[in-house]
KOLSEBA-482121 format. One record per residue (C-alpha): residue number from 1; residue in three letters; z, y, x. Coordinates in Angstrom, 3 decimals, padded with zeros to 6 digits, m for minus. Layout:
<nodes>
<node><nr>NUM</nr><rest>ala</rest><w>Z</w><v>Y</v><u>X</u></node>
...
</nodes>
This chain:
<nodes>
<node><nr>1</nr><rest>met</rest><w>029.752</w><v>012.306</v><u>000.688</u></node>
<node><nr>2</nr><rest>gly</rest><w>026.868</w><v>014.292</v><u>002.235</u></node>
<node><nr>3</nr><rest>leu</rest><w>023.655</w><v>012.886</v><u>003.638</u></node>
<node><nr>4</nr><rest>glu</rest><w>024.782</w><v>013.312</v><u>007.243</u></node>
<node><nr>5</nr><rest>asp</rest><w>027.916</w><v>011.294</v><u>006.521</u></node>
<node><nr>6</nr><rest>ile</rest><w>025.818</w><v>008.597</v><u>004.848</u></node>
<node><nr>7</nr><rest>gln</rest><w>023.448</w><v>008.483</v><u>007.823</u></node>
<node><nr>8</nr><rest>arg</rest><w>026.301</w><v>008.227</v><u>010.328</u></node>
<node><nr>9</nr><rest>arg</rest><w>027.831</w><v>005.424</v><u>008.317</u></node>
<node><nr>10</nr><rest>phe</rest><w>024.435</w><v>003.746</v><u>008.125</u></node>
<node><nr>11</nr><rest>asp</rest><w>023.936</w><v>004.085</v><u>011.896</u></node>
<node><nr>12</nr><rest>arg</rest><w>027.242</w><v>002.285</v><u>012.438</u></node>
<node><nr>13</nr><rest>lys</rest><w>026.166</w><v>m000.466</v><u>010.064</u></node>
<node><nr>14</nr><rest>leu</rest><w>022.845</w><v>m000.825</v><u>011.883</u></node>
<node><nr>15</nr><rest>ala</rest><w>024.633</w><v>m001.155</v><u>015.208</u></node>
<node><nr>16</nr><rest>lys</rest><w>027.061</w><v>m003.698</v><u>013.748</u></node>
<node><nr>17</nr><rest>glu</rest><w>024.168</w><v>m005.765</v><u>012.406</u></node>
<node><nr>18</nr><rest>gly</rest><w>022.450</w><v>m005.666</v><u>015.794</u></node>
<node><nr>19</nr><rest>val</rest><w>019.456</w><v>m003.634</v><u>014.636</u></node>
<node><nr>20</nr><rest>his</rest><w>017.632</w><v>m001.947</v><u>017.502</u></node>
<node><nr>21</nr><rest>ile</rest><w>016.361</w><v>001.628</v><u>017.082</u></node>
<node><nr>22</nr><rest>leu</rest><w>012.929</w><v>001.860</v><u>018.691</u></node>
<node><nr>23</nr><rest>arg</rest><w>011.886</w><v>005.104</v><u>020.400</u></node>
<node><nr>24</nr><rest>asp</rest><w>013.875</w><v>008.185</v><u>019.438</u></node>
<node><nr>25</nr><rest>ala</rest><w>016.129</w><v>007.641</v><u>016.422</u></node>
<node><nr>26</nr><rest>asn</rest><w>015.317</w><v>011.162</v><u>015.253</u></node>
<node><nr>27</nr><rest>gln</rest><w>011.723</w><v>010.073</v><u>014.691</u></node>
<node><nr>28</nr><rest>trp</rest><w>012.672</w><v>007.873</v><u>011.774</u></node>
<node><nr>29</nr><rest>lys</rest><w>015.760</w><v>009.683</v><u>010.538</u></node>
<node><nr>30</nr><rest>val</rest><w>013.784</w><v>012.611</v><u>009.230</u></node>
<node><nr>31</nr><rest>arg</rest><w>013.857</w><v>014.882</v><u>006.208</u></node>
<node><nr>32</nr><rest>glu</rest><w>016.489</w><v>014.535</v><u>003.531</u></node>
<node><nr>33</nr><rest>asp</rest><w>013.782</w><v>013.837</v><u>000.941</u></node>
<node><nr>34</nr><rest>val</rest><w>012.847</w><v>010.648</v><u>002.823</u></node>
<node><nr>35</nr><rest>phe</rest><w>016.176</w><v>009.035</v><u>003.676</u></node>
<node><nr>36</nr><rest>asp</rest><w>018.318</w><v>009.844</v><u>000.676</u></node>
<node><nr>37</nr><rest>glu</rest><w>021.202</w><v>007.641</v><u>m000.394</u></node>
<node><nr>38</nr><rest>val</rest><w>019.054</w><v>005.347</v><u>m002.566</u></node>
<node><nr>39</nr><rest>thr</rest><w>016.649</w><v>004.726</v><u>000.312</u></node>
<node><nr>40</nr><rest>leu</rest><w>019.398</w><v>004.111</v><u>002.865</u></node>
<node><nr>41</nr><rest>leu</rest><w>021.066</w><v>001.591</v><u>000.570</u></node>
<node><nr>42</nr><rest>ala</rest><w>017.786</w><v>m000.265</v><u>000.037</u></node>
<node><nr>43</nr><rest>leu</rest><w>017.130</w><v>m000.269</v><u>003.781</u></node>
<node><nr>44</nr><rest>tyr</rest><w>020.590</w><v>m001.610</v><u>004.490</u></node>
<node><nr>45</nr><rest>arg</rest><w>020.002</w><v>m004.485</v><u>002.058</u></node>
<node><nr>46</nr><rest>phe</rest><w>016.990</w><v>m005.500</v><u>004.147</u></node>
<node><nr>47</nr><rest>val</rest><w>019.117</w><v>m005.268</v><u>007.280</u></node>
<node><nr>48</nr><rest>gln</rest><w>021.812</w><v>m007.475</v><u>005.763</u></node>
<node><nr>49</nr><rest>lys</rest><w>019.186</w><v>m010.066</v><u>004.832</u></node>
<node><nr>50</nr><rest>lys</rest><w>017.930</w><v>m010.046</v><u>008.444</u></node>
<node><nr>51</nr><rest>met</rest><w>014.484</w><v>m008.954</v><u>007.256</u></node>
<node><nr>52</nr><rest>ile</rest><w>014.509</w><v>m006.074</v><u>009.767</u></node>
<node><nr>53</nr><rest>thr</rest><w>015.769</w><v>m006.312</v><u>013.344</u></node>
<node><nr>54</nr><rest>ala</rest><w>014.320</w><v>m003.060</v><u>014.720</u></node>
<node><nr>55</nr><rest>val</rest><w>013.087</w><v>000.210</v><u>013.294</u></node>
<node><nr>56</nr><rest>gly</rest><w>010.795</w><v>002.762</v><u>014.858</u></node>
<node><nr>57</nr><rest>gly</rest><w>008.974</w><v>006.001</v><u>014.250</u></node>
<node><nr>58</nr><rest>pro</rest><w>006.632</w><v>007.072</v><u>011.473</u></node>
<node><nr>59</nr><rest>ile</rest><w>003.136</w><v>005.595</v><u>011.218</u></node>
<node><nr>60</nr><rest>ser</rest><w>001.971</w><v>007.984</v><u>008.511</u></node>
<node><nr>61</nr><rest>thr</rest><w>003.521</w><v>010.659</v><u>006.330</u></node>
<node><nr>62</nr><rest>gly</rest><w>002.583</w><v>012.142</v><u>002.973</u></node>
<node><nr>63</nr><rest>lys</rest><w>003.862</w><v>013.657</v><u>m000.243</u></node>
<node><nr>64</nr><rest>glu</rest><w>004.055</w><v>010.328</v><u>m002.051</u></node>
<node><nr>65</nr><rest>ala</rest><w>005.243</w><v>007.995</v><u>000.698</u></node>
<node><nr>66</nr><rest>asn</rest><w>006.011</w><v>007.692</v><u>004.389</u></node>
<node><nr>67</nr><rest>val</rest><w>005.314</w><v>004.577</v><u>006.440</u></node>
<node><nr>68</nr><rest>phe</rest><w>007.507</w><v>003.572</v><u>009.395</u></node>
<node><nr>69</nr><rest>tyr</rest><w>007.127</w><v>000.923</v><u>012.075</u></node>
<node><nr>70</nr><rest>ala</rest><w>009.658</w><v>m001.920</v><u>012.113</u></node>
<node><nr>71</nr><rest>glu</rest><w>010.111</w><v>m005.407</v><u>013.508</u></node>
<node><nr>72</nr><rest>val</rest><w>011.736</w><v>m008.683</v><u>012.597</u></node>
<node><nr>73</nr><rest>gly</rest><w>011.937</w><v>m010.862</v><u>015.677</u></node>
<node><nr>74</nr><rest>asp</rest><w>008.517</w><v>m010.659</v><u>017.317</u></node>
<node><nr>75</nr><rest>arg</rest><w>006.686</w><v>m009.778</v><u>014.062</u></node>
<node><nr>76</nr><rest>ser</rest><w>005.512</w><v>m006.204</v><u>013.539</u></node>
<node><nr>77</nr><rest>leu</rest><w>006.131</w><v>m004.709</v><u>010.108</u></node>
<node><nr>78</nr><rest>ala</rest><w>005.429</w><v>m001.540</v><u>008.170</u></node>
<node><nr>79</nr><rest>leu</rest><w>008.096</w><v>000.028</v><u>005.939</u></node>
<node><nr>80</nr><rest>lys</rest><w>006.527</w><v>002.038</v><u>003.128</u></node>
<node><nr>81</nr><rest>ile</rest><w>009.091</w><v>004.374</v><u>001.579</u></node>
<node><nr>82</nr><rest>tyr</rest><w>008.193</w><v>006.127</v><u>m001.643</u></node>
<node><nr>83</nr><rest>met</rest><w>009.674</w><v>009.598</v><u>m001.827</u></node>
<node><nr>84</nr><rest>met</rest><w>012.376</w><v>009.889</v><u>m004.452</u></node>
<node><nr>85</nr><rest>arg</rest><w>012.250</w><v>013.690</v><u>m004.492</u></node>
<node><nr>86</nr><rest>thr</rest><w>008.584</w><v>014.587</v><u>m004.086</u></node>
<node><nr>87</nr><rest>ala</rest><w>006.504</w><v>011.679</v><u>m005.430</u></node>
<node><nr>88</nr><rest>asn</rest><w>004.381</w><v>012.721</v><u>m008.414</u></node>
<node><nr>89</nr><rest>phe</rest><w>005.870</w><v>010.333</v><u>m010.948</u></node>
<node><nr>90</nr><rest>lys</rest><w>003.929</w><v>011.942</v><u>m013.814</u></node>
<node><nr>91</nr><rest>ala</rest><w>000.607</w><v>011.098</v><u>m012.119</u></node>
<node><nr>92</nr><rest>met</rest><w>001.917</w><v>007.583</v><u>m011.481</u></node>
<node><nr>93</nr><rest>met</rest><w>002.205</w><v>007.023</v><u>m015.220</u></node>
<node><nr>94</nr><rest>asp</rest><w>m001.604</w><v>007.304</v><u>m015.575</u></node>
<node><nr>95</nr><rest>tyr</rest><w>m001.831</w><v>004.014</v><u>m013.687</u></node>
<node><nr>96</nr><rest>ile</rest><w>001.258</w><v>002.342</v><u>m015.155</u></node>
<node><nr>97</nr><rest>asp</rest><w>000.557</w><v>003.099</v><u>m018.820</u></node>
<node><nr>98</nr><rest>gly</rest><w>m001.783</w><v>000.422</v><u>m020.127</u></node>
<node><nr>99</nr><rest>asp</rest><w>m000.711</w><v>m002.190</v><u>m017.569</u></node>
<node><nr>100</nr><rest>pro</rest><w>000.863</w><v>m005.035</v><u>m019.586</u></node>
<node><nr>101</nr><rest>arg</rest><w>002.871</w><v>m006.141</v><u>m016.554</u></node>
<node><nr>102</nr><rest>phe</rest><w>004.986</w><v>m002.988</v><u>m016.718</u></node>
<node><nr>103</nr><rest>ser</rest><w>005.212</w><v>m002.129</v><u>m020.396</u></node>
<node><nr>104</nr><rest>gly</rest><w>008.423</w><v>m000.758</v><u>m021.851</u></node>
<node><nr>105</nr><rest>ile</rest><w>009.787</w><v>000.823</v><u>m018.681</u></node>
<node><nr>106</nr><rest>arg</rest><w>012.184</w><v>003.740</v><u>m018.785</u></node>
<node><nr>107</nr><rest>arg</rest><w>010.444</w><v>006.987</v><u>m017.870</u></node>
<node><nr>108</nr><rest>ser</rest><w>012.989</w><v>008.396</v><u>m015.486</u></node>
<node><nr>109</nr><rest>arg</rest><w>011.746</w><v>009.464</v><u>m012.047</u></node>
<node><nr>110</nr><rest>lys</rest><w>013.808</w><v>006.769</v><u>m010.322</u></node>
<node><nr>111</nr><rest>glu</rest><w>012.674</w><v>003.960</v><u>m012.607</u></node>
<node><nr>112</nr><rest>ile</rest><w>008.988</w><v>004.930</v><u>m012.309</u></node>
<node><nr>113</nr><rest>ile</rest><w>009.123</w><v>004.974</v><u>m008.509</u></node>
<node><nr>114</nr><rest>phe</rest><w>010.933</w><v>001.625</v><u>m008.444</u></node>
<node><nr>115</nr><rest>val</rest><w>008.252</w><v>000.160</v><u>m010.742</u></node>
<node><nr>116</nr><rest>trp</rest><w>005.497</w><v>001.677</v><u>m008.579</u></node>
<node><nr>117</nr><rest>thr</rest><w>006.917</w><v>m000.059</v><u>m005.509</u></node>
<node><nr>118</nr><rest>arg</rest><w>007.067</w><v>m003.366</v><u>m007.354</u></node>
<node><nr>119</nr><rest>lys</rest><w>003.534</w><v>m002.770</v><u>m008.660</u></node>
<node><nr>120</nr><rest>glu</rest><w>002.132</w><v>m002.303</v><u>m005.168</u></node>
<node><nr>121</nr><rest>tyr</rest><w>003.829</w><v>m005.494</v><u>m003.999</u></node>
<node><nr>122</nr><rest>ala</rest><w>002.367</w><v>m007.409</v><u>m006.957</u></node>
<node><nr>123</nr><rest>asn</rest><w>m001.111</w><v>m005.939</v><u>m006.444</u></node>
<node><nr>124</nr><rest>leu</rest><w>m001.116</w><v>m006.728</v><u>m002.719</u></node>
<node><nr>125</nr><rest>ser</rest><w>m000.057</w><v>m010.299</v><u>m003.482</u></node>
<node><nr>126</nr><rest>arg</rest><w>m002.900</w><v>m010.753</v><u>m005.964</u></node>
<node><nr>127</nr><rest>ala</rest><w>m005.444</w><v>m009.198</v><u>m003.605</u></node>
<node><nr>128</nr><rest>arg</rest><w>m004.284</w><v>m011.390</v><u>m000.709</u></node>
<node><nr>129</nr><rest>asp</rest><w>m004.431</w><v>m014.533</v><u>m002.849</u></node>
<node><nr>130</nr><rest>ala</rest><w>m007.992</w><v>m013.600</v><u>m003.854</u></node>
<node><nr>131</nr><rest>gly</rest><w>m009.050</w><v>m013.480</v><u>m000.198</u></node>
<node><nr>132</nr><rest>val</rest><w>m009.158</w><v>m009.698</v><u>000.214</u></node>
<node><nr>133</nr><rest>pro</rest><w>m008.066</w><v>m008.440</v><u>003.667</u></node>
<node><nr>134</nr><rest>val</rest><w>m004.896</w><v>m006.460</v><u>002.927</u></node>
<node><nr>135</nr><rest>pro</rest><w>m001.512</w><v>m006.108</v><u>004.636</u></node>
<node><nr>136</nr><rest>asp</rest><w>000.534</w><v>m009.169</v><u>003.757</u></node>
<node><nr>137</nr><rest>pro</rest><w>003.376</w><v>m008.051</v><u>001.436</u></node>
<node><nr>138</nr><rest>val</rest><w>006.768</w><v>m009.292</v><u>002.620</u></node>
<node><nr>139</nr><rest>ala</rest><w>009.409</w><v>m007.885</v><u>000.260</u></node>
<node><nr>140</nr><rest>phe</rest><w>010.388</w><v>m004.865</v><u>m001.818</u></node>
<node><nr>141</nr><rest>asp</rest><w>013.637</w><v>m003.273</v><u>m002.913</u></node>
<node><nr>142</nr><rest>arg</rest><w>013.987</w><v>m000.101</v><u>m004.965</u></node>
<node><nr>143</nr><rest>asn</rest><w>011.582</w><v>002.388</v><u>m003.341</u></node>
<node><nr>144</nr><rest>ile</rest><w>010.855</w><v>000.465</v><u>m000.116</u></node>
<node><nr>145</nr><rest>leu</rest><w>008.023</w><v>m001.999</v><u>000.467</u></node>
<node><nr>146</nr><rest>ile</rest><w>007.886</w><v>m004.163</v><u>003.601</u></node>
<node><nr>147</nr><rest>met</rest><w>004.396</w><v>m005.195</v><u>004.683</u></node>
<node><nr>148</nr><rest>glu</rest><w>002.541</w><v>m006.653</v><u>007.608</u></node>
<node><nr>149</nr><rest>phe</rest><w>001.782</w><v>m004.039</v><u>010.266</u></node>
<node><nr>150</nr><rest>leu</rest><w>m001.956</w><v>m003.624</v><u>010.766</u></node>
<node><nr>151</nr><rest>gly</rest><w>m002.611</w><v>m002.613</v><u>014.351</u></node>
<node><nr>152</nr><rest>glu</rest><w>m002.421</w><v>m003.626</v><u>017.985</u></node>
<node><nr>153</nr><rest>gly</rest><w>000.158</w><v>m002.864</v><u>020.647</u></node>
<node><nr>154</nr><rest>gly</rest><w>002.322</w><v>m000.958</v><u>018.193</u></node>
<node><nr>155</nr><rest>lys</rest><w>m000.572</w><v>001.382</v><u>017.322</u></node>
<node><nr>156</nr><rest>ala</rest><w>m001.861</w><v>001.280</v><u>013.760</u></node>
<node><nr>157</nr><rest>phe</rest><w>m005.523</w><v>000.756</v><u>012.989</u></node>
<node><nr>158</nr><rest>pro</rest><w>m007.176</w><v>004.076</v><u>012.068</u></node>
<node><nr>159</nr><rest>pro</rest><w>m008.593</w><v>004.912</v><u>008.648</u></node>
<node><nr>160</nr><rest>leu</rest><w>m012.321</w><v>004.201</v><u>008.470</u></node>
<node><nr>161</nr><rest>lys</rest><w>m012.933</w><v>007.948</v><u>008.249</u></node>
<node><nr>162</nr><rest>tyr</rest><w>m011.705</w><v>008.388</v><u>011.845</u></node>
<node><nr>163</nr><rest>ala</rest><w>m012.669</w><v>005.027</v><u>013.370</u></node>
<node><nr>164</nr><rest>thr</rest><w>m015.120</w><v>004.697</v><u>016.244</u></node>
<node><nr>165</nr><rest>gly</rest><w>m017.531</w><v>001.928</v><u>017.161</u></node>
<node><nr>166</nr><rest>val</rest><w>m018.026</w><v>000.944</v><u>013.524</u></node>
<node><nr>167</nr><rest>asp</rest><w>m020.862</w><v>m001.366</v><u>012.467</u></node>
<node><nr>168</nr><rest>tyr</rest><w>m021.377</w><v>000.496</v><u>009.201</u></node>
<node><nr>169</nr><rest>ala</rest><w>m023.905</w><v>m001.855</v><u>007.634</u></node>
<node><nr>170</nr><rest>ala</rest><w>m021.681</w><v>m004.900</v><u>008.189</u></node>
<node><nr>171</nr><rest>thr</rest><w>m018.554</w><v>m002.990</v><u>007.134</u></node>
<node><nr>172</nr><rest>tyr</rest><w>m020.247</w><v>m001.766</v><u>003.951</u></node>
<node><nr>173</nr><rest>ala</rest><w>m021.213</w><v>m005.332</v><u>003.064</u></node>
<node><nr>174</nr><rest>glu</rest><w>m017.640</w><v>m006.498</v><u>003.624</u></node>
<node><nr>175</nr><rest>val</rest><w>m016.124</w><v>m003.662</v><u>001.579</u></node>
<node><nr>176</nr><rest>val</rest><w>m018.510</w><v>m004.437</v><u>m001.285</u></node>
<node><nr>177</nr><rest>gln</rest><w>m017.456</w><v>m008.084</v><u>m001.106</u></node>
<node><nr>178</nr><rest>cys</rest><w>m013.811</w><v>m006.974</v><u>m001.230</u></node>
<node><nr>179</nr><rest>met</rest><w>m014.474</w><v>m004.966</v><u>m004.384</u></node>
<node><nr>180</nr><rest>lys</rest><w>m016.139</w><v>m007.973</v><u>m005.973</u></node>
<node><nr>181</nr><rest>leu</rest><w>m013.264</w><v>m010.290</v><u>m005.032</u></node>
<node><nr>182</nr><rest>leu</rest><w>m010.734</w><v>m007.803</v><u>m006.372</u></node>
<node><nr>183</nr><rest>tyr</rest><w>m012.509</w><v>m007.626</v><u>m009.712</u></node>
<node><nr>184</nr><rest>ala</rest><w>m013.507</w><v>m011.271</v><u>m010.150</u></node>
<node><nr>185</nr><rest>lys</rest><w>m010.542</w><v>m013.138</v><u>m008.648</u></node>
<node><nr>186</nr><rest>ala</rest><w>m007.592</w><v>m010.736</v><u>m008.461</u></node>
<node><nr>187</nr><rest>his</rest><w>m008.591</w><v>m009.113</v><u>m011.767</u></node>
<node><nr>188</nr><rest>leu</rest><w>m007.880</w><v>m005.736</v><u>m010.167</u></node>
<node><nr>189</nr><rest>val</rest><w>m009.598</w><v>m002.424</v><u>m009.550</u></node>
<node><nr>190</nr><rest>his</rest><w>m008.274</w><v>m000.494</v><u>m006.559</u></node>
<node><nr>191</nr><rest>ala</rest><w>m008.619</w><v>002.862</v><u>m008.396</u></node>
<node><nr>192</nr><rest>asp</rest><w>m008.373</w><v>005.028</v><u>m005.261</u></node>
<node><nr>193</nr><rest>leu</rest><w>m010.733</w><v>003.402</v><u>m002.778</u></node>
<node><nr>194</nr><rest>ser</rest><w>m012.201</w><v>005.628</v><u>m000.087</u></node>
<node><nr>195</nr><rest>glu</rest><w>m012.673</w><v>005.933</v><u>003.660</u></node>
<node><nr>196</nr><rest>phe</rest><w>m009.072</w><v>007.128</v><u>003.909</u></node>
<node><nr>197</nr><rest>asn</rest><w>m007.430</w><v>003.944</v><u>002.622</u></node>
<node><nr>198</nr><rest>ile</rest><w>m009.640</w><v>001.444</v><u>004.388</u></node>
<node><nr>199</nr><rest>leu</rest><w>m008.250</w><v>000.734</v><u>007.854</u></node>
<node><nr>200</nr><rest>tyr</rest><w>m010.676</w><v>m000.386</v><u>010.544</u></node>
<node><nr>201</nr><rest>gly</rest><w>m009.621</w><v>m002.811</v><u>013.260</u></node>
<node><nr>202</nr><rest>asp</rest><w>m011.101</w><v>m006.221</v><u>013.909</u></node>
<node><nr>203</nr><rest>arg</rest><w>m012.437</w><v>m005.832</v><u>010.338</u></node>
<node><nr>204</nr><rest>pro</rest><w>m011.902</w><v>m003.444</v><u>007.421</u></node>
<node><nr>205</nr><rest>tyr</rest><w>m008.572</w><v>m003.755</v><u>005.599</u></node>
<node><nr>206</nr><rest>leu</rest><w>m007.871</w><v>m002.271</v><u>002.168</u></node>
<node><nr>207</nr><rest>ile</rest><w>m004.506</w><v>m000.517</v><u>001.777</u></node>
<node><nr>208</nr><rest>asp</rest><w>m002.567</w><v>001.612</v><u>m000.733</u></node>
<node><nr>209</nr><rest>phe</rest><w>m002.505</w><v>m000.579</v><u>m003.830</u></node>
<node><nr>210</nr><rest>gly</rest><w>000.201</w><v>001.159</v><u>m005.834</u></node>
<node><nr>211</nr><rest>gln</rest><w>m002.311</w><v>002.667</v><u>m008.242</u></node>
<node><nr>212</nr><rest>ala</rest><w>m004.510</w><v>m000.464</v><u>m008.575</u></node>
<node><nr>213</nr><rest>val</rest><w>m004.949</w><v>m001.515</v><u>m012.222</u></node>
<node><nr>214</nr><rest>thr</rest><w>m005.761</w><v>m004.745</v><u>m013.998</u></node>
<node><nr>215</nr><rest>arg</rest><w>m009.117</w><v>m005.276</v><u>m015.691</u></node>
<node><nr>216</nr><rest>asp</rest><w>m007.585</w><v>m004.774</v><u>m019.124</u></node>
<node><nr>217</nr><rest>his</rest><w>m006.329</w><v>m001.266</v><u>m018.273</u></node>
<node><nr>218</nr><rest>pro</rest><w>m007.917</w><v>001.259</v><u>m020.698</u></node>
<node><nr>219</nr><rest>ala</rest><w>m009.166</w><v>003.437</v><u>m017.814</u></node>
<node><nr>220</nr><rest>met</rest><w>m010.394</w><v>000.544</v><u>m015.663</u></node>
<node><nr>221</nr><rest>val</rest><w>m014.121</w><v>001.378</v><u>m015.908</u></node>
<node><nr>222</nr><rest>arg</rest><w>m013.540</w><v>005.029</v><u>m015.034</u></node>
<node><nr>223</nr><rest>phe</rest><w>m011.441</w><v>004.041</v><u>m012.019</u></node>
<node><nr>224</nr><rest>leu</rest><w>m014.027</w><v>001.482</v><u>m010.866</u></node>
<node><nr>225</nr><rest>glu</rest><w>m016.811</w><v>004.052</v><u>m011.203</u></node>
<node><nr>226</nr><rest>arg</rest><w>m014.800</w><v>006.389</v><u>m008.996</u></node>
<node><nr>227</nr><rest>asp</rest><w>m014.291</w><v>003.655</v><u>m006.373</u></node>
<node><nr>228</nr><rest>val</rest><w>m018.005</w><v>002.884</v><u>m006.391</u></node>
<node><nr>229</nr><rest>his</rest><w>m018.863</w><v>006.567</v><u>m006.043</u></node>
<node><nr>230</nr><rest>asn</rest><w>m016.484</w><v>007.079</v><u>m003.104</u></node>
<node><nr>231</nr><rest>val</rest><w>m017.680</w><v>004.005</v><u>m001.230</u></node>
<node><nr>232</nr><rest>thr</rest><w>m021.341</w><v>004.846</v><u>m001.840</u></node>
<node><nr>233</nr><rest>arg</rest><w>m020.883</w><v>008.487</v><u>m000.834</u></node>
<node><nr>234</nr><rest>phe</rest><w>m019.239</w><v>007.608</v><u>002.476</u></node>
<node><nr>235</nr><rest>phe</rest><w>m021.453</w><v>004.735</v><u>003.605</u></node>
<node><nr>236</nr><rest>ser</rest><w>m024.694</w><v>006.461</v><u>002.526</u></node>
<node><nr>237</nr><rest>gln</rest><w>m024.100</w><v>008.837</v><u>005.429</u></node>
<node><nr>238</nr><rest>his</rest><w>m024.275</w><v>005.928</v><u>007.888</u></node>
<node><nr>239</nr><rest>cys</rest><w>m026.379</w><v>003.070</v><u>006.474</u></node>
<node><nr>240</nr><rest>asp</rest><w>m028.484</w><v>001.897</v><u>003.555</u></node>
<node><nr>241</nr><rest>val</rest><w>m026.476</w><v>001.355</v><u>000.363</u></node>
<node><nr>242</nr><rest>leu</rest><w>m027.007</w><v>000.203</v><u>m003.201</u></node>
<node><nr>243</nr><rest>glu</rest><w>m027.374</w><v>002.724</v><u>m005.981</u></node>
<node><nr>244</nr><rest>glu</rest><w>m024.055</w><v>003.347</v><u>m007.700</u></node>
<node><nr>245</nr><rest>arg</rest><w>m025.144</w><v>001.847</v><u>m011.028</u></node>
<node><nr>246</nr><rest>thr</rest><w>m026.485</w><v>m001.251</v><u>m009.288</u></node>
<node><nr>247</nr><rest>leu</rest><w>m023.261</w><v>m001.765</v><u>m007.350</u></node>
<node><nr>248</nr><rest>leu</rest><w>m021.142</w><v>m001.228</v><u>m010.458</u></node>
<node><nr>249</nr><rest>thr</rest><w>m023.193</w><v>m003.817</v><u>m012.355</u></node>
<node><nr>250</nr><rest>glu</rest><w>m022.956</w><v>m006.325</v><u>m009.512</u></node>
<node><nr>251</nr><rest>ile</rest><w>m019.163</w><v>m005.982</v><u>m009.366</u></node>
<node><nr>252</nr><rest>met</rest><w>m018.649</w><v>m006.312</v><u>m013.110</u></node>
<node><nr>253</nr><rest>asn</rest><w>m021.059</w><v>m009.258</v><u>m013.376</u></node>
<node><nr>254</nr><rest>glu</rest><w>m019.385</w><v>m011.251</v><u>m010.610</u></node>
<node><nr>255</nr><rest>asn</rest><w>m018.841</w><v>m014.209</v><u>m012.965</u></node>
<node><nr>256</nr><rest>pro</rest><w>m015.227</w><v>m013.185</v><u>m013.682</u></node>
<node><nr>257</nr><rest>leu</rest><w>m014.760</w><v>m015.823</v><u>m016.372</u></node>
<node><nr>258</nr><rest>gln</rest><w>m015.650</w><v>m018.559</v><u>m013.897</u></node>
<node><nr>259</nr><rest>ala</rest><w>m013.424</w><v>m017.228</v><u>m011.142</u></node>
<node><nr>260</nr><rest>glu</rest><w>m009.961</w><v>m018.535</v><u>m010.539</u></node>
<node><nr>261</nr><rest>thr</rest><w>m007.422</w><v>m016.533</v><u>m012.515</u></node>
<node><nr>262</nr><rest>ile</rest><w>m004.674</w><v>m014.911</v><u>m010.485</u></node>
<node><nr>263</nr><rest>pro</rest><w>m001.267</w><v>m015.403</v><u>m012.182</u></node>
<node><nr>264</nr><rest>glu</rest><w>000.403</w><v>m012.289</v><u>m013.575</u></node>
</nodes>
């Protein structure tokens, strides 16, 4: 059965389940490398569980993942779909290897992407429980992650890089506090933090946690140094900032042994 046949069958199932297609259906039924059979099956499982009642167009697109707008009742959601055909699963292993939560996985492309999706859900949960402003994770299945939609009126908050009206000094202080909470309470390092994966709305929100690693990851310090460098580089263009070494020391000395431990 070809992809078009699968999509037609899926459309009929959506209609039968009462799922509303928001905007133009062609906006979310896009390239074959996004909605392959594995992805459609995972999406249909969410539909059957009544976790999605409407689907809409893309919020963001990329080589690793695409994010689509969705709804359940009156709650706005974001569907993050990792690309089965184009995601760089070899690069993903740099962040999975050394993480005791995901040891012993099979190294097939499909298995790695499934683990990556589960990893982002777990990391978001830990960050949220530590008090870090992140999209609330709702559920995951195969290569799809359902999260809280961060935006207003159906429009997503912009990345900090493109935001306007930013109080940079206050935002810098809040981002630094987020990094400290991640390290001390969630026992995580974001590992790819920059102005592109901090959304700015009523406050800054950290996103894209698939690559985040635990403190016992062998490359943790290198990843944290990179986060510190990126944050310092960006905010130094707009406000006073700490020296990189000072910020790194403050984060790593945030009394981690006295902080509440986040369950694995």
